[in-house]
C-alpha positions as CSV (number, residue, x, y, z in Angstrom):
1,M,-30.7,0.6,0.6
2,H,-31.0,2.4,-2.7
3,A,-33.7,4.7,-1.1
4,A,-31.1,5.2,1.9
5,F,-28.5,6.2,-0.7
6,F,-30.7,8.8,-2.5
7,L,-32.1,10.1,1.0
8,L,-28.6,10.7,2.4
9,L,-27.3,12.2,-1.0
10,A,-30.4,14.6,-1.0
11,A,-29.9,15.5,3.0
12,S,-26.2,16.0,2.2
13,L,-26.9,18.4,-0.7
14,V,-29.6,20.5,1.4
15,R,-27.1,20.7,4.4
16,F,-24.5,22.1,2.1
17,L,-26.7,24.5,0.4
18,L,-28.1,25.8,3.9
19,R,-24.5,26.2,5.3
20,H,-22.7,27.5,2.3
21,P,-25.3,29.6,0.2
22,G,-23.7,31.5,-2.5
23,E,-20.1,30.1,-2.7
24,S,-18.2,29.4,-5.9
25,R,-18.1,25.6,-5.7
26,T,-22.0,25.4,-5.2
27,P,-22.6,24.6,-8.8
28,W,-20.0,22.0,-9.1
29,I,-21.6,20.5,-6.0
30,I,-25.0,20.4,-7.3
31,A,-23.7,19.1,-10.8
32,L,-21.9,16.2,-9.1
33,S,-24.5,15.5,-6.8
34,I,-26.9,15.0,-10.2
35,V,-24.1,13.2,-11.8
36,L,-23.9,10.9,-8.9
37,A,-27.4,10.2,-8.5
38,L,-28.1,9.4,-12.4
39,L,-24.9,7.1,-12.1
40,Y,-26.2,5.3,-9.2
41,A,-29.6,5.0,-11.0
42,L,-28.1,3.5,-13.9
43,P,-29.1,-0.1,-14.5
44,S,-26.0,-2.3,-13.0
45,P,-25.2,-5.8,-12.5
46,T,-25.8,-5.2,-8.9
47,T,-29.5,-4.5,-9.3
48,T,-30.4,-8.0,-9.4
49,L,-28.1,-10.6,-7.8
50,P,-27.8,-13.7,-9.9
51,R,-29.0,-16.8,-8.4
52,K,-25.6,-18.5,-7.9
53,R,-23.5,-15.4,-6.3
54,F,-20.8,-17.7,-4.9
55,A,-18.6,-20.1,-6.4
56,P,-20.3,-23.7,-6.6
57,V,-19.7,-25.9,-3.6
58,P,-18.6,-29.5,-4.2
59,S,-21.4,-31.8,-4.8
60,G,-22.4,-34.1,-1.6
61,P,-24.7,-34.2,1.3
62,V,-25.0,-30.6,3.0
63,I,-25.1,-32.6,6.3
64,G,-21.7,-34.1,6.8
65,P,-19.0,-34.4,9.6
66,A,-17.3,-31.2,8.8
67,G,-19.9,-29.3,11.0
68,G,-23.4,-30.1,10.2
69,V,-25.4,-28.1,8.0
70,A,-24.2,-24.7,9.4
71,G,-20.7,-25.6,8.8
72,G,-21.1,-27.0,5.5
73,A,-23.2,-24.1,3.9
74,A,-21.0,-21.4,5.8
75,G,-18.1,-23.0,4.3
76,G,-19.5,-22.7,0.9
77,A,-20.7,-19.1,1.5
78,A,-17.1,-18.3,3.0
79,A,-15.3,-19.9,0.1
80,G,-17.7,-17.9,-2.7
81,A,-17.4,-14.9,-0.7
82,S,-13.5,-14.9,-0.6
83,G,-13.4,-16.0,-4.2
84,G,-16.5,-15.3,-5.9
85,A,-17.2,-14.8,-9.5
86,A,-14.9,-12.2,-11.1
87,P,-16.5,-9.1,-11.8
88,T,-16.9,-7.8,-15.4
89,L,-15.3,-4.8,-17.1
90,R,-18.6,-3.0,-17.1
91,R,-19.2,-3.7,-13.6
92,L,-15.8,-2.6,-12.6
93,L,-16.2,0.8,-14.7
94,W,-19.8,1.6,-13.2
95,L,-18.5,1.1,-9.6
96,G,-15.4,3.1,-10.5
97,L,-17.4,6.2,-11.6
98,V,-19.8,6.0,-8.7
99,V,-17.0,5.9,-6.2
100,A,-14.9,8.6,-7.8
101,A,-18.0,10.8,-8.3
102,W,-18.5,10.3,-4.5
103,M,-14.8,10.9,-3.4
104,V,-14.7,14.2,-5.4
105,L,-17.9,15.4,-3.6
106,V,-16.4,14.3,-0.3
107,L,-13.3,16.5,-1.1
108,L,-15.5,19.6,-1.9
109,A,-18.2,19.2,0.8
110,P,-17.3,16.6,3.7
111,S,-21.2,16.4,4.5
112,F,-21.7,13.9,1.8
113,A,-19.3,11.7,3.6
114,W,-22.3,9.3,4.9
115,C,-23.3,8.2,1.7
116,A,-20.3,5.8,2.3
117,V,-22.7,3.6,4.1
118,P,-24.8,2.4,1.1
119,L,-21.5,2.1,-1.1
120,F,-20.5,0.0,1.2
121,Y,-23.1,-2.5,0.4
122,T,-22.7,-1.7,-3.1
123,G,-19.0,-2.5,-3.1
124,L,-19.6,-5.6,-1.5
125,R,-22.3,-6.8,-3.8
126,T,-20.2,-6.0,-6.8
127,L,-16.7,-7.3,-5.9
128,P,-15.0,-10.5,-4.4
129,L,-14.7,-10.0,-0.7
130,R,-11.1,-9.2,-0.5
131,A,-11.4,-6.4,-3.0
132,A,-14.6,-5.1,-1.4
133,L,-12.9,-5.0,2.1
134,A,-10.1,-2.9,0.4
135,L,-12.8,-0.7,-1.0
136,V,-14.6,-0.4,2.4
137,A,-11.3,0.5,4.1
138,L,-10.8,3.2,1.4
139,L,-14.3,4.6,1.8
140,T,-13.8,4.5,5.6
141,A,-10.7,6.5,5.4
142,F,-12.6,9.2,3.1
143,V,-15.2,9.3,6.0
144,V,-12.9,9.8,8.8
145,A,-11.1,12.7,7.0
146,A,-14.6,14.4,6.2
147,Q,-15.5,14.1,9.9
148,V,-12.2,15.6,11.1
149,R,-12.6,18.5,8.6
150,L,-16.3,19.2,9.9
151,A,-15.3,19.1,13.6
152,E,-14.3,22.3,15.4
153,D,-12.4,20.3,18.0
154,F,-10.7,17.2,17.9
155,D,-13.0,14.3,19.1
156,P,-11.5,10.5,19.4
157,N,-15.0,9.2,18.5
158,L,-14.5,10.7,14.9
159,L,-11.7,8.2,14.4
160,L,-13.5,5.2,16.2
161,A,-17.2,5.7,14.9
162,P,-16.9,5.4,10.8
163,P,-14.5,2.3,11.1
164,A,-16.8,0.7,13.6
165,V,-19.9,1.4,11.3
166,A,-18.2,0.1,8.4
167,A,-17.3,-3.1,10.3
168,L,-20.5,-3.6,11.4
169,A,-21.9,-2.9,8.0
170,T,-19.6,-5.3,6.4
171,A,-20.3,-8.3,8.9
172,V,-23.9,-7.9,8.5
173,F,-23.6,-8.1,4.8
174,V,-21.5,-11.2,5.0
175,H,-23.7,-12.8,7.6
176,M,-26.8,-12.2,5.2
177,Q,-25.1,-13.5,2.4
178,R,-23.8,-16.7,4.2
179,Q,-27.4,-17.1,5.5
180,A,-28.7,-16.8,2.1
181,E,-26.3,-19.2,0.6
182,R,-27.3,-21.7,3.4
183,Q,-30.8,-21.6,2.8
184,R,-30.3,-22.1,-1.1
185,L,-28.0,-25.2,-0.2
186,L,-30.6,-26.6,2.1
187,I,-33.4,-25.7,-0.6
188,D,-31.3,-27.6,-3.2
189,D,-30.7,-30.5,-1.0
190,L,-34.3,-30.7,-0.3
191,I,-35.3,-30.6,-4.1
192,R,-32.6,-33.3,-4.6
193,T,-34.1,-35.5,-1.6
194,R,-37.5,-35.0,-3.1
195,R,-36.6,-36.1,-6.7
196,E,-34.6,-39.2,-5.3
197,L,-37.6,-40.1,-3.1
198,A,-39.8,-39.7,-6.1
199,A,-37.7,-41.9,-8.3
200,T,-37.5,-44.5,-5.4
201,E,-41.4,-44.5,-5.1
202,R,-41.6,-44.7,-9.0
203,R,-39.2,-47.8,-8.7
204,E,-41.2,-49.4,-5.8
205,G,-44.5,-48.9,-7.7
206,T,-42.8,-50.5,-10.9
207,L,-41.7,-53.4,-8.8
208,A,-45.1,-54.0,-7.1
209,E,-46.9,-53.8,-10.4
210,R,-44.5,-56.4,-11.9
211,Q,-45.1,-58.5,-8.8
212,R,-48.9,-58.0,-9.1
213,L,-48.8,-59.0,-12.8
214,S,-46.6,-62.0,-12.2
215,M,-49.2,-63.1,-9.8
216,E,-52.2,-62.6,-12.0
217,I,-50.3,-64.3,-15.1
218,H,-49.5,-67.4,-13.0
219,D,-52.8,-67.9,-11.6
220,T,-54.8,-67.2,-15.0
221,V,-52.8,-67.6,-17.9
222,A,-50.1,-69.9,-16.7
223,Q,-52.8,-72.1,-15.2
224,G,-55.0,-72.3,-18.3
225,L,-51.9,-73.2,-20.3
226,S,-51.1,-76.2,-18.2
227,S,-54.5,-77.8,-18.3
228,Q,-54.7,-77.0,-22.0
229,Q,-51.4,-78.8,-22.3
230,M,-52.7,-81.8,-20.2
231,L,-55.8,-82.1,-22.2
232,L,-54.0,-81.9,-25.7
233,Q,-51.4,-84.4,-24.7
234,A,-54.4,-86.7,-23.7
235,A,-56.0,-86.1,-27.0
236,D,-52.7,-86.9,-28.9
237,R,-52.5,-90.2,-27.2
238,T,-56.2,-91.3,-27.9
239,W,-56.4,-89.7,-31.3
240,D,-56.1,-93.3,-33.2
241,A,-57.8,-95.4,-30.6
242,D,-60.7,-93.1,-29.6
243,P,-61.2,-90.4,-31.8
244,A,-64.5,-89.2,-30.1
245,A,-62.8,-89.0,-26.7
246,A,-59.8,-87.0,-28.4
247,R,-62.2,-84.6,-30.1
248,S,-63.7,-84.0,-26.4
249,H,-60.4,-83.4,-24.9
250,V,-59.8,-80.9,-27.9
251,R,-63.3,-79.2,-27.0
252,A,-62.3,-79.0,-23.3
253,A,-59.1,-77.5,-24.2
254,T,-60.9,-74.8,-26.4
255,D,-63.0,-74.0,-23.7
256,I,-60.2,-73.4,-21.3
257,A,-58.3,-71.2,-24.1
258,A,-61.8,-69.1,-24.4
259,R,-61.6,-68.6,-20.7
260,G,-58.0,-67.8,-20.6
261,L,-58.6,-65.3,-23.6
262,A,-61.2,-63.7,-21.6
263,E,-59.1,-63.5,-18.5
264,A,-56.2,-61.9,-20.7
265,R,-58.5,-59.3,-22.1
266,R,-59.8,-58.4,-18.8
267,M,-56.3,-58.2,-17.5
268,V,-55.5,-55.7,-20.1
269,H,-58.8,-53.9,-19.4
270,D,-58.8,-53.6,-15.8
271,L,-57.3,-56.7,-14.3
272,A,-60.5,-57.7,-12.6
273,P,-61.5,-61.4,-13.0
274,P,-64.3,-62.3,-15.4
275,E,-66.3,-64.3,-13.1
276,F,-67.4,-61.3,-11.4
277,D,-69.0,-59.8,-14.3
278,G,-72.5,-58.6,-13.6
279,G,-71.7,-58.4,-9.9
280,A,-71.7,-62.1,-9.5
281,P,-70.6,-62.7,-5.7
282,L,-67.6,-64.6,-4.6
283,A,-69.4,-67.9,-3.6
284,D,-70.9,-68.2,-7.1
285,A,-67.4,-67.6,-8.7
286,L,-65.8,-70.5,-6.5
287,R,-68.6,-72.6,-6.9
288,A,-68.4,-72.4,-10.5
289,L,-64.5,-72.9,-10.2
290,A,-65.2,-76.0,-8.0
291,E,-67.3,-77.5,-10.8
292,R,-65.2,-76.7,-13.7
293,T,-62.2,-78.3,-11.9
294,S,-63.6,-81.7,-11.3
295,A,-64.9,-81.7,-14.8
296,E,-61.4,-80.8,-16.3
297,A,-60.1,-83.5,-13.8
298,A,-62.5,-86.1,-15.0
299,E,-61.7,-85.7,-18.5
300,A,-58.0,-85.6,-18.0
301,A,-58.5,-88.8,-16.1
302,E,-60.4,-90.4,-18.7
303,A,-58.0,-89.7,-21.2
304,A,-55.2,-90.7,-19.4
305,G,-57.2,-94.2,-18.5
306,S,-58.0,-94.9,-22.1
307,A,-54.1,-94.3,-22.9
308,A,-52.9,-96.1,-19.9
309,S,-50.9,-99.6,-20.1
310,P,-52.1,-102.4,-17.9
311,G,-49.0,-101.9,-15.8
312,R,-49.6,-98.3,-15.1
313,P,-52.9,-97.4,-14.0
314,A,-54.5,-94.0,-14.5
315,R,-54.7,-91.5,-11.7
316,P,-58.0,-89.9,-11.2
317,G,-58.1,-86.3,-10.8
318,P,-59.6,-84.5,-7.7
319,V,-63.4,-84.4,-7.2
320,V,-63.8,-80.5,-5.9
321,R,-66.5,-79.6,-3.6
322,F,-67.6,-76.2,-2.6
323,H,-69.0,-75.3,1.1
324,L,-70.5,-71.9,2.2
325,E,-70.3,-71.1,5.8
326,G,-72.0,-68.2,7.6
327,V,-73.7,-65.1,6.0
328,P,-72.3,-63.8,3.0
329,V,-71.4,-60.1,3.0
330,P,-70.4,-57.9,0.4
331,L,-66.6,-57.9,-0.2
332,P,-64.5,-55.3,-1.9
333,D,-63.3,-56.4,-5.4
334,R,-59.5,-56.6,-4.5
335,A,-60.7,-59.1,-1.7
336,Q,-62.6,-61.1,-4.2
337,S,-60.2,-61.1,-6.9
338,A,-57.4,-62.2,-4.3
339,L,-59.3,-65.1,-2.7
340,L,-60.5,-66.4,-6.1
341,R,-57.0,-66.2,-7.4
342,I,-55.7,-67.9,-4.5
343,A,-58.4,-70.8,-4.9
344,Q,-57.2,-71.2,-8.7
345,G,-53.8,-71.5,-7.7
346,A,-54.3,-73.8,-5.0
347,L,-56.5,-76.1,-7.0
348,A,-54.0,-75.9,-9.8
349,N,-51.3,-77.2,-7.3
350,V,-53.8,-80.1,-6.1
351,R,-54.3,-81.3,-9.6
352,E,-50.6,-81.1,-10.7
353,H,-48.7,-82.1,-7.6
354,A,-51.1,-83.8,-4.8
355,A,-52.2,-86.8,-6.5
356,A,-55.4,-86.1,-4.5
357,S,-59.1,-87.8,-5.2
358,T,-61.0,-85.3,-3.5
359,A,-60.7,-81.3,-2.6
360,A,-62.8,-79.0,-0.8
361,L,-63.2,-75.2,-1.0
362,T,-64.8,-73.8,2.1
363,L,-65.7,-70.0,2.1
364,S,-66.6,-68.8,5.8
365,F,-67.8,-65.3,7.0
366,L,-66.8,-65.1,10.4
367,G,-68.0,-61.5,11.5
368,D,-64.9,-59.7,11.4
369,Q,-63.1,-61.7,8.6
370,V,-63.6,-64.1,5.7
371,V,-61.7,-67.2,5.2
372,L,-61.0,-69.4,2.4
373,D,-59.7,-73.0,3.1
374,I,-58.8,-75.4,0.3
375,A,-58.2,-78.9,1.5
376,D,-57.1,-82.1,-0.2
377,D,-56.5,-85.7,0.8
378,G,-53.3,-85.9,-1.4
379,R,-49.9,-86.8,-0.7
380,G,-49.0,-83.8,1.4
381,F,-45.6,-82.2,1.7
382,A,-43.4,-80.5,4.5
383,P,-44.1,-76.8,4.4
384,A,-40.5,-76.2,5.5
385,D,-39.3,-77.7,2.3
386,T,-41.2,-75.6,-0.1
387,P,-39.1,-74.4,-3.0
388,G,-38.3,-70.7,-2.9
389,P,-39.7,-68.3,-5.3
390,G,-36.6,-68.5,-7.3
391,R,-36.9,-72.0,-8.4
392,V,-39.0,-72.9,-11.5
393,R,-41.7,-74.5,-9.2
394,G,-43.0,-73.0,-5.8
395,H,-44.1,-69.5,-7.1
396,G,-47.8,-70.3,-6.2
397,L,-47.3,-70.2,-2.4
398,P,-45.2,-66.8,-2.2
399,A,-47.7,-65.5,-4.6
400,M,-50.8,-66.4,-2.6
401,R,-48.8,-65.0,0.6
402,A,-48.1,-61.7,-1.3
403,R,-51.8,-61.2,-2.0
404,V,-53.1,-61.9,1.6
405,Q,-50.6,-59.7,2.9
406,Q,-51.2,-56.8,0.7
407,L,-54.8,-56.8,2.1
408,G,-53.6,-57.3,5.7
409,G,-54.6,-61.0,5.9
410,T,-52.7,-64.1,6.9
411,L,-51.9,-67.3,4.8
412,T,-51.5,-70.4,6.6
413,V,-50.5,-73.9,5.2
414,E,-50.8,-77.3,7.4
415,S,-49.5,-80.4,5.8
416,A,-47.5,-83.4,6.5
417,P,-46.4,-86.2,3.8
418,G,-49.1,-88.6,3.2
419,E,-51.8,-86.6,5.3
420,G,-52.9,-84.1,2.7
421,T,-53.0,-80.3,2.9
422,V,-55.0,-77.5,4.1
423,L,-54.4,-73.9,2.9
424,S,-56.3,-71.2,4.5
425,A,-56.5,-67.5,3.6
426,A,-57.9,-65.2,6.2
427,L,-58.8,-61.7,5.3
428,P,-60.2,-58.9,7.5
429,L,-63.6,-57.4,6.7
430,Q,-62.5,-54.0,7.3
431,A,-59.2,-53.4,5.5
432,P,-56.3,-51.8,7.8
433,E,-55.9,-48.1,7.0
434,N,-52.2,-48.3,6.4
435,V,-52.6,-51.0,3.7
436,E,-51.7,-49.5,0.2
437,D,-53.0,-50.6,-3.0
438,P,-50.4,-52.1,-5.0
439,S,-52.0,-50.8,-8.5
């Protein structure tokens, strides 16, 4: 548009010089042309539009019942165009000097009239819409008067063409401004949506991490503290009657504390079970878990027996055996860790609640999946009556189910009162692609 203005100004000056050589007004025409060019070339507030040219639109979704995206954006643009930011004194002074210089030129030489088209846009960019429309009407009137002066005969087109061109130029400008405002609103809405989505993802990630850590703590630290509590209570009961047995219980509690400390340190480091240090396979870790659980249960039963009264016989702990079926294959670290944690939690439940004498850990590789079964001959329960995760008890099964579901597997519980319990966790050997790592 700036180039068009200077081109029209130069063409009008050349036309005047060619058609009116040597006239007394020629120096004035040349001087005013130079002044107008310099004024127009001055740095002005219209050279670079501010980002928010229009008045701000009330906050809220761009898409709404008032007419969708186009309706909301166009309404905001129209509101801004009809009542935009008030022009500063500097802007008004600059525009007034440019228009005044052009009007004097048109009065002296009507051929300069078509420089009005770029001035239309200058006024529309500088003034609010109503004031700009008044300026466009004034410039159009000067153009019509200049064309009538230049014409030898009266032509109705001279009265119709300039207003039509002015109306077209104004409509194009307003449409472009509304389109730009609509795009800005859509971009702002997209940026806001992306920020909200990022915040939601962060919140979901935080909740998933909290759930994962709660399961890790429940299956490691909490279970270890429970075992230590039972052993220390047994040691306290037998401290006077059988100091050797009490010291044995204290040593067992110390061993459990050492393992719990290793669990906690590794959890802080990379949350990988220490049973897998050195690349130990899952079968070895489960076998060691079964042996350790049997030994701890035996010690607890011995302590309870030595401190039990004749009318209250001691309850023996479960003897845990491990079985491996199928040909072992390498498992992802997450799958190994999940199955080990499930076994730890299930055996802790057996020891504390089932009153079982035996339990069995069975790890089966079935070609397309790996299955871990934990069976006991305890008192059993009704799975439908399991307490929810909001209760003090009952966090173990929801945590196990969450672990399995995160890896695309299934967890089933078969039990009935007086008939023992079988817990089965099945994981696919090829993890589904849409399963996300909770970490």
